[in-house]
TORLUM-818875 format. One line per 4 residues: number of its first residue (from 1); for each residue x, y, z of C-alpha. Coordinates in steps of 0.02 Angstrom, whole numbers, always signed. Example, Ala and Ser with C-alpha at 12.3 -4.5 7.8 and 13.67 -1.06 7.14 Angstrom:
BEGIN
1) +615:-225:+390 | +684:-53:+357
//
This chain:
BEGIN
1) +11450:+1496:+6882 | +11504:+1490:+7065 | +11606:+1637:+7140 | +11776:+1604:+7208
5) +11783:+1572:+7395 | +11818:+1722:+7503 | +11988:+1725:+7580 | +12015:+1641:+7746
9) +12060:+1723:+7907 | +12245:+1661:+7898 | +12258:+1728:+7721 | +12194:+1895:+7771
13) +12305:+1901:+7921 | +12455:+1861:+7811 | +12412:+2002:+7697 | +12399:+2123:+7845
17) +12564:+2071:+7923 | +12667:+2077:+7768 | +12744:+2235:+7701 | +12625:+2306:+7569
21) +12767:+2305:+7437 | +12784:+2107:+7456 | +12605:+2080:+7410 | +12576:+2025:+7230
25) +12451:+2114:+7116 | +12315:+1987:+7152 | +12346:+1978:+7334 | +12340:+2174:+7343
29) +12181:+2177:+7243 | +12092:+2038:+7352 | +12154:+2130:+7513 | +12092:+2300:+7453
33) +11919:+2216:+7423 | +11915:+2140:+7595 | +11967:+2308:+7677 | +11830:+2394:+7580
37) +11700:+2279:+7648 | +11750:+2300:+7839 | +11797:+2466:+7914 | +11860:+2380:+8073
41) +11987:+2280:+7974 | +12032:+2444:+7881 | +12065:+2527:+8052 | +12165:+2378:+8111
45) +12269:+2379:+7956 | +12321:+2562:+7983 | +12361:+2528:+8164 | +12466:+2369:+8120
49) +12562:+2467:+7986 | +12597:+2607:+8101 | +12660:+2491:+8237 | +12768:+2399:+8103
53) +12844:+2571:+8061 | +12886:+2603:+8242 | +12965:+2432:+8253 | +13069:+2445:+8093
57) +13128:+2622:+8122 | +13164:+2598:+8312 | +13052:+2753:+8351 | +12988:+2697:+8519
61) +12955:+2884:+8565 | +12802:+2873:+8450 | +12730:+2727:+8544 | +12617:+2831:+8667
65) +12545:+2917:+8514 | +12506:+2743:+8434 | +12427:+2683:+8596 | +12314:+2839:+8609
69) +12264:+2814:+8427 | +12221:+2627:+8455 | +12115:+2669:+8605 | +12017:+2792:+8500
73) +11955:+2644:+8393 | +11844:+2511:+8455 | +11964:+2365:+8432 | +11969:+2265:+8592
77) +12113:+2151:+8532 | +12220:+2305:+8509 | +12167:+2380:+8677 | +12224:+2215:+8764
81) +12393:+2225:+8671 | +12419:+2407:+8718 | +12382:+2370:+8898 | +12514:+2229:+8893
85) +12641:+2359:+8821 | +12599:+2484:+8962 | +12632:+2353:+9099 | +12819:+2356:+9061
89) +12828:+2526:+8984 | +13012:+2561:+9010 | +13070:+2392:+8941 | +12960:+2409:+8786
93) +13013:+2586:+8747 | +13201:+2540:+8772 | +13173:+2388:+8662 | +13100:+2493:+8526
97) +13232:+2624:+8529 | +13399:+2542:+8570 | +13503:+2483:+8427 | +13565:+2323:+8511
101) +13460:+2170:+8549 | +13479:+1997:+8618 | +13436:+1911:+8456 | +13594:+1815:+8425
105) +13597:+1750:+8612 | +13410:+1702:+8594 | +13439:+1618:+8429 | +13586:+1514:+8499
109) +13486:+1461:+8653 | +13337:+1405:+8543 | +13465:+1309:+8438 | +13541:+1223:+8598
113) +13368:+1177:+8662 | +13324:+1098:+8488 | +13483:+991:+8505 | +13440:+945:+8676
117) +13264:+890:+8629 | +13333:+787:+8485 | +13447:+698:+8592 | +13341:+671:+8737
121) +13375:+504:+8824 | +13504:+456:+8696 | +13666:+529:+8761 | +13750:+602:+8912
125) +13814:+769:+8943 | +13983:+761:+8866 | +13910:+706:+8693 | +13778:+839:+8705
129) +13912:+966:+8739 | +14016:+914:+8585 | +13867:+924:+8474 | +13824:+1098:+8534
133) +14002:+1152:+8502 | +14015:+1068:+8335 | +13855:+1136:+8266 | +13897:+1323:+8300
137) +13894:+1406:+8128 | +13936:+1583:+8186 | +14104:+1664:+8167 | +14236:+1615:+8291
141) +14236:+1768:+8397 | +14047:+1778:+8415 | +14029:+1584:+8427 | +14146:+1572:+8577
145) +14039:+1698:+8677 | +13871:+1620:+8619 | +13942:+1442:+8651 | +13997:+1491:+8827
149) +13828:+1570:+8864 | +13735:+1424:+8793 | +13835:+1289:+8884 | +13811:+1377:+9051
153) +13626:+1374:+9015 | +13626:+1198:+8942 | +13724:+1130:+9096 | +13599:+1213:+9211
157) +13450:+1137:+9113 | +13520:+968:+9104 | +13561:+953:+9297
//
């Protein structure tokens, strides 16, 4: 009888990045087995969960404690990540504590860029503009602001 293949890197990464409540019973059992065999992964999982808590609760004031805890463990990948966070400290803390974000605008810009890529070489700017306006699926008040922002960026990118 051949033992089942061990889980791959992507699978373990997926388990680590998901909220523990979203793991099935079998996934949870396999993940626990992997963590029991590797203390570095166990430490990494603790830090990932703590960072996810900071993100979801918008408690950026705890970020310094998290960075201190990650530096205490021998996890070079996290040290690099923490160094990157410290390079733009004020913006990172603001992003982790403020209740507003630029998600809707970024999503709209990505949508406009996708349309632009799909139509590359096929149409001039007036048709591209119409398609951008017609594919807006946001409520009218929000869409008008996003479309205006998106069209300015689109016009700048096309020229």
